[in-house]
Backbone as CSV, one residue per row, in Angstrom:
resi,resn,N_x,N_y,N_z,CA_x,CA_y,CA_z,C_x,C_y,C_z
1,UNK,-13.799,9.634,-5.974,-12.508,9.110,-5.469,-11.187,9.312,-5.881
2,UNK,-11.055,9.094,-6.889,-9.335,9.355,-7.865,-8.684,10.071,-7.245
3,UNK,-8.990,11.167,-7.061,-8.377,12.471,-6.811,-7.678,12.384,-5.660
4,UNK,-8.336,11.641,-4.787,-7.982,11.829,-3.414,-6.933,10.010,-3.726
5,UNK,-7.381,9.170,-3.977,-6.014,8.417,-4.587,-5.548,8.917,-4.951
6,UNK,-4.995,9.614,-5.878,-3.460,10.521,-6.101,-3.540,10.826,-5.635
7,UNK,-3.972,11.747,-4.205,-3.224,12.597,-3.531,-2.397,11.774,-2.452
8,UNK,-3.237,10.550,-1.915,-2.489,9.498,-1.368,-1.266,8.808,-1.642
9,UNK,-1.130,8.439,-2.970,-0.302,8.005,-4.270,1.102,8.800,-3.915
10,UNK,0.714,10.335,-4.650,1.637,10.960,-4.556,2.242,11.031,-2.640
11,UNK,1.871,11.696,-1.675,2.626,11.874,-0.346,3.155,10.543,0.008
12,UNK,2.428,9.495,-0.184,3.200,8.260,0.110,4.559,7.926,-0.326
13,UNK,5.151,8.744,-1.384,6.445,8.738,-2.118,7.434,9.138,-1.317
14,UNK,6.775,9.968,-0.339,7.904,10.535,0.565,7.792,10.043,1.871
15,UNK,6.978,8.499,2.102,7.291,8.170,3.290,7.860,6.773,3.276
16,UNK,8.828,6.620,3.096,9.305,5.317,3.091,8.815,4.146,4.209
17,UNK,8.076,2.859,3.751,7.888,1.781,3.948,8.669,0.842,5.202
18,UNK,8.113,-0.001,6.149,8.895,-0.468,6.734,9.651,-1.552,5.777
19,UNK,11.149,-1.419,6.541,12.166,-2.864,5.323,12.381,-1.848,3.998
20,UNK,12.195,-0.499,4.010,12.967,0.355,2.894,14.150,1.207,3.451
21,UNK,14.895,0.308,4.531,15.781,1.285,4.967,17.389,1.211,4.106
22,UNK,17.757,2.701,3.730,18.891,2.800,3.091,20.207,2.128,3.729
23,UNK,20.295,1.433,2.910,21.456,0.201,2.471,23.107,0.843,2.673
24,UNK,22.968,2.355,1.738,24.439,2.753,1.158,24.003,4.074,1.614
25,UNK,24.811,4.472,3.321,24.691,5.871,3.276,26.163,6.740,2.807
26,UNK,26.243,7.739,2.205,26.989,9.043,1.948,27.337,9.683,3.642
27,UNK,29.063,9.314,4.141,29.412,9.804,4.661,29.532,11.320,4.337
28,UNK,29.083,12.045,5.211,29.290,13.399,4.604,30.134,14.157,6.344
29,UNK,31.356,15.115,5.804,31.904,15.445,7.389,31.176,16.662,7.917
30,UNK,30.748,16.407,9.599,29.921,17.506,9.844,28.305,17.548,9.927
31,UNK,27.692,16.348,9.379,26.572,16.196,9.244,26.086,14.682,9.823
32,UNK,25.314,14.324,11.002,25.056,13.362,11.524,24.397,12.296,10.211
33,UNK,24.864,11.071,10.267,24.873,10.047,9.027,23.297,9.851,9.450
34,UNK,22.655,9.718,10.668,20.977,9.581,10.527,20.382,10.186,9.866
35,UNK,21.244,11.872,8.905,20.170,12.770,8.597,19.695,12.022,7.111
36,UNK,20.478,11.220,6.886,20.093,10.737,5.155,20.073,9.320,5.222
37,UNK,19.709,8.606,6.756,19.194,7.534,6.413,17.815,7.049,7.107
38,UNK,17.110,6.764,6.036,15.572,6.237,6.391,15.260,5.263,6.608
39,UNK,14.738,5.179,8.059,14.501,3.777,8.615,12.588,3.520,8.583
40,UNK,11.811,4.044,7.933,10.468,3.876,7.787,9.607,3.867,8.943
41,UNK,8.144,3.658,8.632,7.629,3.908,9.458,7.804,3.627,10.718
42,UNK,7.364,4.076,12.181,7.818,3.580,13.691,8.911,3.459,13.885
43,UNK,10.208,3.762,13.249,11.274,3.752,13.408,11.944,4.722,13.657
44,UNK,13.274,4.901,14.294,14.032,5.812,14.216,15.377,5.737,14.136
45,UNK,16.515,6.444,13.689,17.418,5.870,13.365,18.601,6.370,14.473
46,UNK,19.312,5.937,15.284,20.782,5.868,16.330,21.944,5.779,15.911
47,UNK,22.755,6.381,16.063,24.110,5.901,15.933,24.776,4.568,16.956
48,UNK,25.469,3.391,16.245,25.718,2.465,16.560,27.321,2.710,17.687
49,UNK,27.745,1.805,18.228,28.954,2.019,18.526,30.170,2.632,17.827
50,UNK,29.857,2.309,16.708,30.964,2.260,15.517,30.517,3.607,14.935
51,UNK,29.894,4.561,15.531,29.430,5.768,14.615,28.624,5.497,13.501
52,UNK,27.789,4.018,13.137,27.120,4.253,12.035,25.422,3.935,12.339
53,UNK,25.097,4.741,11.315,23.322,4.666,11.861,22.793,3.305,11.453
54,UNK,21.796,2.997,12.606,21.095,2.170,12.513,19.527,2.395,12.950
55,UNK,18.653,1.538,11.972,17.324,1.633,12.814,16.517,0.907,14.011
56,UNK,15.969,1.498,15.152,15.929,1.287,16.241,13.669,1.334,16.296
57,UNK,12.764,0.567,16.816,11.557,1.199,16.807,11.353,2.536,17.438
58,UNK,10.790,3.475,17.059,10.408,4.405,17.918,10.325,4.832,19.263
59,UNK,10.813,5.498,20.200,11.043,6.355,20.837,9.672,7.127,21.140
60,UNK,9.684,7.470,20.727,8.569,8.673,20.697,7.880,8.784,19.312
61,UNK,6.698,9.166,19.270,5.935,9.528,17.919,5.835,10.933,17.909
62,UNK,5.817,11.976,16.864,5.723,12.894,16.866,3.794,13.408,17.370
63,UNK,3.920,14.257,17.679,2.445,14.295,17.608,2.179,15.883,19.087
64,UNK,0.945,16.709,18.771,1.219,17.516,19.843,0.548,17.692,21.235
65,UNK,0.449,18.732,21.638,0.008,18.223,23.437,-1.512,17.639,23.111
66,UNK,-1.969,17.507,22.266,-3.028,17.114,22.159,-3.359,16.440,21.128
67,UNK,-3.123,14.859,21.165,-3.188,14.027,19.783,-4.257,14.924,18.799
68,UNK,-4.424,14.729,17.718,-5.096,14.899,16.516,-5.958,13.735,16.423
69,UNK,-7.183,13.993,16.357,-8.169,12.838,15.741,-7.789,12.571,14.244
70,UNK,-7.275,13.660,13.484,-7.133,13.458,12.312,-6.235,12.651,11.921
71,UNK,-4.988,12.383,12.556,-3.813,11.806,12.952,-4.225,9.855,12.935
72,UNK,-5.412,9.344,13.361,-5.438,8.165,13.772,-5.958,6.600,12.409
73,UNK,-5.517,6.283,13.151,-5.555,4.979,11.190,-5.934,3.829,12.580
74,UNK,-6.340,2.942,11.535,-7.077,1.531,11.469,-6.352,0.529,11.297
75,UNK,-5.856,-0.370,11.791,-5.212,-1.611,11.554,-6.031,-2.685,10.879
76,UNK,-5.088,-3.599,10.705,-5.909,-4.923,10.361,-6.696,-5.992,11.162
77,UNK,-6.272,-5.328,12.401,-7.227,-6.190,14.010,-8.103,-5.372,14.331
78,UNK,-8.539,-4.016,13.240,-9.610,-3.199,13.699,-9.774,-2.705,14.933
79,UNK,-8.106,-2.421,15.704,-8.018,-1.504,16.410,-7.707,0.040,15.954
80,UNK,-7.703,1.303,16.529,-7.390,2.374,16.249,-6.222,3.046,17.318
81,UNK,-5.412,3.292,16.004,-4.112,3.835,16.563,-3.877,5.241,16.538
82,UNK,-3.245,6.240,17.345,-3.544,7.639,17.385,-2.622,8.093,15.999
83,UNK,-1.695,7.343,15.202,-1.035,7.396,14.113,-0.610,6.184,13.538
84,UNK,0.343,6.591,12.107,1.083,5.578,11.610,2.000,4.870,12.253
85,UNK,2.697,6.119,13.068,3.849,5.773,13.721,3.438,4.853,14.817
86,UNK,2.593,5.280,15.665,1.876,4.149,16.740,1.672,2.891,16.228
87,UNK,1.415,3.233,15.203,0.724,1.428,14.402,2.347,0.904,14.702
88,UNK,3.209,1.396,13.557,4.161,0.332,13.278,5.267,0.685,13.844
89,UNK,5.089,1.363,15.071,5.906,1.251,16.321,5.602,0.054,17.245
90,UNK,4.799,0.074,17.744,3.665,-1.648,18.325,4.520,-2.917,17.219
91,UNK,4.235,-2.820,15.616,4.516,-3.760,15.006,5.965,-3.949,15.190
92,UNK,7.200,-3.320,15.007,8.339,-3.085,15.281,8.844,-3.614,16.858
93,UNK,8.255,-3.366,17.973,8.566,-3.999,18.780,8.099,-5.106,19.268
94,UNK,7.099,-5.558,18.222,6.599,-6.616,18.589,7.358,-7.728,17.901
95,UNK,8.009,-7.383,16.734,8.576,-8.138,15.703,10.303,-8.063,16.514
96,UNK,10.688,-7.030,17.393,11.625,-7.598,18.173,11.009,-8.039,19.361
97,UNK,10.202,-8.305,19.772,10.540,-8.947,20.765,10.549,-8.548,21.910
98,UNK,10.527,-7.037,22.085,10.775,-6.081,23.428,9.518,-6.350,24.128
99,UNK,9.809,-5.885,25.422,8.987,-5.946,26.966,7.581,-5.005,26.304
100,UNK,8.117,-3.921,25.905,6.723,-2.919,25.809,5.285,-3.773,24.549
101,UNK,5.900,-4.225,23.776,5.288,-5.011,22.880,3.822,-5.663,23.854
102,UNK,2.395,-5.310,23.378,1.714,-5.211,23.830,0.622,-6.452,23.844
103,UNK,1.335,-7.141,22.632,0.348,-8.313,21.964,0.995,-8.971,20.741
104,UNK,1.934,-10.322,21.484,3.007,-10.781,20.201,2.508,-10.830,18.995
105,UNK,1.178,-11.068,19.251,0.217,-11.105,17.671,0.598,-9.758,16.974
106,UNK,0.967,-8.697,17.067,0.863,-7.463,16.773,1.898,-7.702,15.587
107,UNK,2.826,-8.505,15.738,4.069,-8.454,14.523,3.732,-8.472,13.219
108,UNK,2.338,-8.591,13.060,1.713,-8.776,11.635,1.088,-7.257,11.524
109,UNK,0.719,-6.868,12.406,0.073,-5.551,12.280,0.482,-4.672,11.162
110,UNK,-0.920,-4.377,10.498,-0.292,-3.357,9.153,-1.250,-2.253,8.743
111,UNK,-1.386,-1.181,7.863,-2.572,-0.359,7.628,-3.561,-0.882,7.395
112,UNK,-4.843,-0.501,7.817,-6.123,-1.105,6.944,-6.510,0.225,6.061
113,UNK,-6.936,1.445,7.457,-6.927,2.602,6.560,-7.108,3.751,7.585
114,UNK,-6.975,5.021,6.720,-7.095,6.366,7.344,-8.515,6.600,8.090
115,UNK,-8.321,7.148,9.311,-9.220,7.170,10.251,-9.560,5.935,11.423
116,UNK,-10.573,6.315,11.926,-10.687,5.556,13.401,-11.387,4.567,12.768
117,UNK,-11.393,3.097,13.791,-11.865,1.950,12.729,-13.267,2.272,13.103
118,UNK,-14.042,1.796,11.630,-15.506,1.876,11.602,-16.408,0.616,11.959
119,UNK,-15.838,-0.615,12.534,-16.200,-1.725,12.248,-16.310,-2.566,11.157
120,UNK,-16.562,-3.651,10.843,-16.124,-4.975,9.966,-17.741,-4.931,9.377
121,UNK,-17.503,-4.583,7.976,-18.625,-5.277,6.836,-18.213,-5.615,5.827
122,UNK,-19.456,-6.806,5.754,-19.709,-7.396,4.314,-19.567,-6.798,3.398
123,UNK,-18.724,-7.298,2.609,-17.960,-6.619,1.265,-17.990,-7.208,-0.199
124,UNK,-18.753,-6.901,-0.925,-18.332,-7.158,-2.350,-17.238,-6.923,-2.531
125,UNK,-16.220,-7.671,-3.529,-15.218,-7.414,-3.816,-15.499,-6.977,-5.224
126,UNK,-16.195,-7.321,-5.649,-16.189,-6.341,-7.337,-16.842,-5.217,-6.939
127,UNK,-17.744,-4.710,-6.091,-18.115,-3.356,-5.827,-16.270,-2.490,-5.190
128,UNK,-15.603,-3.034,-4.997,-14.565,-2.577,-4.438,-13.675,-2.008,-5.558
129,UNK,-13.128,-3.005,-6.552,-12.151,-3.297,-7.364,-13.542,-3.346,-9.061
130,UNK,-13.675,-2.704,-9.160,-14.656,-2.824,-10.379,-14.304,-2.345,-11.350
131,UNK,-14.113,-3.393,-12.716,-13.256,-2.888,-13.970,-13.793,-1.875,-14.636
132,UNK,-15.306,-2.030,-15.021,-15.652,-0.704,-15.468,-15.284,0.974,-14.818
133,UNK,-15.186,0.730,-13.639,-15.010,1.638,-13.177,-13.861,2.670,-13.271
134,UNK,-12.254,1.487,-13.086,-11.139,1.601,-13.778,-11.172,2.152,-15.202
135,UNK,-11.821,1.296,-16.090,-11.747,1.626,-17.426,-12.256,3.258,-17.401
136,UNK,-13.155,3.683,-16.802,-13.227,5.236,-16.833,-12.358,5.794,-16.162
137,UNK,-11.667,5.853,-15.464,-10.784,6.138,-14.662,-9.210,6.691,-15.682
138,UNK,-9.145,5.170,-16.773,-8.379,5.170,-17.963,-8.959,6.479,-18.615
139,UNK,-9.991,6.496,-18.876,-10.577,7.183,-19.840,-9.907,9.109,-19.594
140,UNK,-10.290,9.137,-18.487,-10.646,10.160,-17.632,-8.679,10.762,-17.768
141,UNK,-8.009,9.775,-17.502,-6.462,9.952,-17.115,-6.338,10.615,-18.838
142,UNK,-6.548,9.341,-19.617,-6.244,10.122,-21.079,-6.864,11.355,-21.128
143,UNK,-8.166,11.897,-21.276,-8.269,13.170,-21.259,-7.694,13.925,-21.060
144,UNK,-7.039,14.275,-19.357,-6.334,15.117,-19.405,-4.819,14.671,-19.589
145,UNK,-4.485,13.866,-20.446,-3.161,13.642,-20.685,-2.391,13.082,-19.752
146,UNK,-2.677,12.512,-18.816,-2.048,12.006,-17.843,-2.171,10.456,-17.780
147,UNK,-2.448,10.016,-18.570,-2.318,8.419,-18.687,-0.733,8.025,-19.589
148,UNK,-0.099,8.032,-18.530,1.550,7.860,-19.030,1.871,6.441,-20.228
149,UNK,2.468,6.413,-21.225,3.050,5.155,-22.121,1.996,4.606,-22.538
150,UNK,2.643,5.059,-24.079,1.726,4.793,-25.337,1.250,3.261,-25.354
151,UNK,1.532,2.589,-24.572,1.035,1.121,-25.121,-0.444,1.034,-24.107
152,UNK,-0.465,2.079,-23.282,-1.776,1.921,-22.375,-2.536,2.872,-23.083
153,UNK,-1.972,3.975,-24.018,-3.329,4.713,-24.614,-4.155,3.663,-25.781
154,UNK,-2.822,2.940,-26.311,-3.192,1.692,-27.167,-4.083,0.642,-26.876
155,UNK,-3.844,0.471,-25.329,-4.676,-0.610,-24.810,-6.102,-0.112,-24.477
156,UNK,-6.455,1.252,-24.353,-7.807,1.762,-23.885,-8.198,1.833,-25.363
157,UNK,-7.914,2.673,-26.217,-8.335,2.329,-27.633,-9.162,1.211,-27.964
158,UNK,-8.188,0.050,-27.981,-8.819,-1.427,-28.144,-9.770,-1.412,-27.106
159,UNK,-9.662,-1.484,-25.865,-10.577,-1.922,-25.198,-12.203,-1.106,-25.006
160,UNK,-12.231,0.340,-25.928,-13.461,0.986,-26.555,-14.027,-0.001,-27.429
161,UNK,-13.224,-0.551,-28.224,-14.181,-1.762,-29.323,-14.235,-2.742,-28.847
162,UNK,-13.702,-3.593,-27.995,-13.972,-4.569,-27.528,-14.753,-5.230,-26.367
163,UNK,-15.931,-5.721,-26.126,-16.441,-5.392,-24.767,-15.277,-6.254,-23.668
164,UNK,-15.100,-7.076,-24.589,-14.342,-8.114,-23.748,-12.923,-7.396,-23.089
165,UNK,-12.141,-6.686,-23.889,-11.053,-6.389,-23.151,-11.316,-4.833,-22.669
166,UNK,-12.429,-4.491,-22.613,-13.044,-3.605,-21.360,-12.919,-4.206,-19.802
167,UNK,-13.014,-5.197,-19.772,-12.609,-6.021,-18.486,-11.197,-6.075,-18.100
168,UNK,-10.838,-6.944,-19.153,-9.445,-7.160,-19.083,-8.531,-5.950,-18.624
169,UNK,-8.204,-4.958,-19.641,-7.198,-4.060,-19.665,-7.373,-3.151,-18.846
170,UNK,-7.890,-3.037,-17.887,-8.433,-2.183,-16.957,-7.872,-2.694,-15.679
171,UNK,-8.347,-4.059,-15.796,-7.407,-4.675,-14.281,-5.924,-5.104,-14.396
172,UNK,-5.743,-5.266,-15.858,-3.827,-5.111,-15.716,-2.939,-3.579,-15.888
173,UNK,-4.076,-2.876,-16.357,-3.397,-1.650,-15.694,-3.470,-1.009,-14.358
174,UNK,-4.425,-1.118,-13.294,-4.693,-0.838,-12.474,-3.187,-1.978,-11.712
175,UNK,-2.643,-2.994,-11.755,-2.079,-4.011,-11.329,-0.894,-3.155,-11.672
176,UNK,-0.153,-2.798,-12.384,1.211,-2.230,-13.133,1.021,-0.938,-12.454
177,UNK,-0.275,0.260,-12.203,0.072,1.094,-11.191,0.254,1.062,-10.018
178,UNK,-0.220,0.110,-9.497,0.047,-0.261,-8.102,1.477,-0.599,-8.103
179,UNK,1.561,-2.127,-8.906,3.137,-2.181,-8.649,4.087,-1.321,-8.931
180,UNK,5.036,-0.290,-8.092,5.706,0.321,-8.121,6.868,0.665,-7.026
181,UNK,6.636,0.315,-6.076,7.539,0.118,-4.771,7.726,-1.451,-4.281
182,UNK,8.506,-2.088,-4.701,9.371,-2.039,-5.681,8.429,-2.659,-7.231
183,UNK,9.239,-2.408,-8.279,8.424,-3.023,-9.294,8.890,-4.530,-9.683
184,UNK,7.908,-5.144,-8.966,8.466,-6.705,-8.986,7.899,-7.398,-8.999
185,UNK,6.299,-6.844,-10.063,5.632,-7.921,-10.437,4.512,-9.103,-9.500
186,UNK,4.805,-7.870,-8.190,3.808,-8.687,-6.917,3.311,-7.076,-6.363
187,UNK,2.316,-7.147,-6.019,1.386,-6.117,-5.261,1.387,-6.608,-3.721
188,UNK,2.040,-5.938,-2.901,2.205,-5.456,-1.428,0.834,-5.231,-0.794
189,UNK,1.137,-5.533,0.604,0.288,-4.353,1.374,0.468,-2.889,1.528
190,UNK,1.267,-2.624,1.239,2.270,-1.359,1.171,1.338,-0.474,-0.209
191,UNK,2.123,-1.478,-1.193,1.433,-0.802,-2.081,-0.006,-1.058,-2.543
192,UNK,-1.277,-1.728,-2.062,-2.594,-1.645,-1.716,-3.136,-0.205,-1.186
193,UNK,-2.203,0.541,-0.439,-2.295,1.445,0.387,-3.244,2.690,-0.239
194,UNK,-2.419,2.834,-1.506,-2.951,3.998,-2.086,-4.498,3.720,-2.760
195,UNK,-4.723,2.759,-2.863,-6.238,2.209,-3.653,-7.209,2.210,-2.461
196,UNK,-6.549,1.795,-1.131,-7.455,1.358,-0.559,-8.108,2.400,0.818
197,UNK,-6.866,2.693,1.237,-6.992,3.664,2.483,-8.169,4.728,2.691
198,UNK,-8.431,5.788,1.192,-9.162,6.645,1.574,-10.608,5.935,1.388
199,UNK,-10.933,4.829,0.586,-12.285,4.582,0.885,-12.812,3.487,1.455
200,UNK,-12.073,2.281,2.175,-11.994,1.381,3.211,-13.173,1.812,4.535
201,UNK,-12.766,3.062,5.192,-14.075,3.718,6.121,-15.511,2.906,5.547
202,UNK,-15.856,3.307,4.147,-17.319,3.386,3.734,-17.260,1.541,3.523
203,UNK,-16.186,1.309,2.877,-16.816,-0.733,2.575,-15.146,-1.043,2.985
204,UNK,-15.222,-1.962,3.742,-13.981,-2.391,4.369,-13.452,-3.760,3.593
205,UNK,-12.333,-3.618,2.628,-12.074,-4.467,1.541,-11.091,-4.694,1.570
206,UNK,-9.795,-4.274,1.934,-8.516,-5.102,1.554,-8.209,-6.422,2.866
207,UNK,-9.000,-6.609,4.134,-8.152,-8.164,4.335,-9.084,-9.161,3.994
208,UNK,-10.563,-9.048,3.482,-11.115,-9.944,2.886,-10.485,-10.086,1.581
209,UNK,-9.935,-9.054,0.873,-9.304,-9.035,-0.741,-8.486,-9.544,-0.659
210,UNK,-7.380,-9.512,0.364,-6.492,-10.096,0.149,-6.237,-11.471,0.983
211,UNK,-7.036,-12.256,1.095,-7.522,-13.246,2.088,-7.912,-14.181,0.725
212,UNK,-8.299,-13.484,-0.307,-9.158,-14.302,-1.299,-8.285,-14.476,-2.367
213,UNK,-7.342,-12.992,-2.237,-6.492,-13.257,-3.409,-4.975,-13.915,-3.714
214,UNK,-4.481,-13.547,-2.556,-3.305,-14.328,-1.716,-3.457,-15.531,-1.434
215,UNK,-3.678,-16.270,-2.693,-3.734,-17.540,-2.679,-2.652,-18.874,-1.992
216,UNK,-1.660,-18.345,-1.948,-0.341,-19.125,-1.756,0.013,-17.990,-0.308
217,UNK,-0.541,-17.472,0.128,-0.401,-16.976,1.551,0.749,-16.218,1.688
218,UNK,1.832,-15.618,0.489,2.748,-14.901,0.441,2.819,-13.247,1.062
219,UNK,1.597,-12.535,1.446,1.346,-11.567,1.090,1.411,-10.506,0.120
220,UNK,1.867,-11.072,-0.888,1.767,-10.431,-2.199,1.260,-10.877,-3.159
221,UNK,0.077,-10.301,-3.867,-0.749,-10.549,-4.806,-0.131,-10.237,-6.080
222,UNK,0.059,-11.700,-7.015,0.998,-11.786,-8.408,-0.164,-10.838,-9.933
223,UNK,-0.086,-11.216,-10.445,-0.951,-10.305,-11.621,-1.869,-11.361,-11.909
224,UNK,-1.183,-12.842,-11.833,-2.511,-13.899,-11.975,-3.569,-14.261,-11.115
225,UNK,-2.998,-13.993,-9.290,-3.714,-14.053,-8.146,-4.624,-12.947,-8.802
226,UNK,-3.804,-11.245,-9.083,-5.288,-10.346,-9.151,-5.808,-10.249,-10.031
227,UNK,-6.242,-11.063,-11.473,-7.221,-11.091,-12.172,-7.916,-12.644,-12.212
228,UNK,-7.540,-13.623,-11.264,-8.616,-14.714,-10.994,-9.707,-13.880,-9.865
229,UNK,-9.057,-13.243,-9.182,-9.905,-12.509,-7.964,-11.056,-11.377,-8.460
230,UNK,-10.614,-11.008,-9.591,-11.575,-9.954,-10.312,-12.431,-10.742,-11.066
231,UNK,-12.028,-12.105,-11.269,-13.339,-12.760,-12.350,-13.081,-13.158,-13.604
232,UNK,-11.600,-12.757,-13.456,-11.203,-13.417,-15.243,-10.895,-14.771,-15.359
233,UNK,-10.944,-15.661,-16.529,-10.825,-17.094,-16.022,-9.385,-17.169,-16.836
234,UNK,-8.556,-17.688,-16.280,-6.907,-18.308,-16.536,-7.265,-18.722,-17.980
235,UNK,-7.682,-19.543,-18.117,-7.758,-20.389,-19.255,-8.569,-19.795,-20.751
236,UNK,-9.015,-18.428,-20.179,-9.020,-17.431,-21.502,-8.693,-15.980,-21.744
237,UNK,-7.592,-16.466,-21.402,-6.565,-14.831,-21.335,-4.916,-15.096,-21.144
238,UNK,-4.384,-14.488,-22.293,-3.369,-14.807,-22.737,-2.000,-13.723,-21.948
239,UNK,-2.502,-13.056,-21.143,-1.888,-11.856,-20.101,-1.045,-12.854,-19.180
240,UNK,-1.628,-13.820,-18.782,-0.846,-14.310,-17.209,0.535,-14.191,-17.576
241,UNK,1.143,-14.711,-18.832,2.160,-14.637,-18.786,3.745,-13.861,-18.936
242,UNK,2.809,-12.873,-19.265,3.163,-11.378,-19.497,4.316,-10.895,-17.986
């Protein structure tokens, strides 16, 4: 599973998410300003009356004469879309109250997982995010010299000697690994995609996981919420303030 997660994570770096729109565009003579202006999934760049690049809901989503089944994705409402672009174009249209929006509730759409929807399943969160499985991932990364940062090397060595830390440190590590776009000490829906997208067709985890962990319903998971959701008791750990 982990190689798949790493592959999705690397590819995702080149896919700007909604809201990650360029605010400072370098104007190059002879070059369309939209060439360097990123709008995010389901959107496209157009020049306004002043010649400045602006983002609009995509008119068309790129696809061949025959839609590729491998491009299909499942949304958080368990509806299959032909591609990520189609899903986020619908969300864009609904957020802007456009007539082409098929349902006003779709303004809250987001990617659930890659591939067609498989139906809803009852899930044990601890099977989705197992602490000891994360520890094994850390061990493998250390062996391949891909566990970057001296602090993580030290933490995994401490965890190997302490059964209690075997459950704590992997949770902190994975949280910090996910919290990267932006690094703001919150994990959003988009930041969870690399972890969940490859595995959710087998176990539909993300929606119940987000609902149970996101106690203040702000669509972001703090380290405190993350740890509590995975079974760590707040009173017994000192890392909450970090």
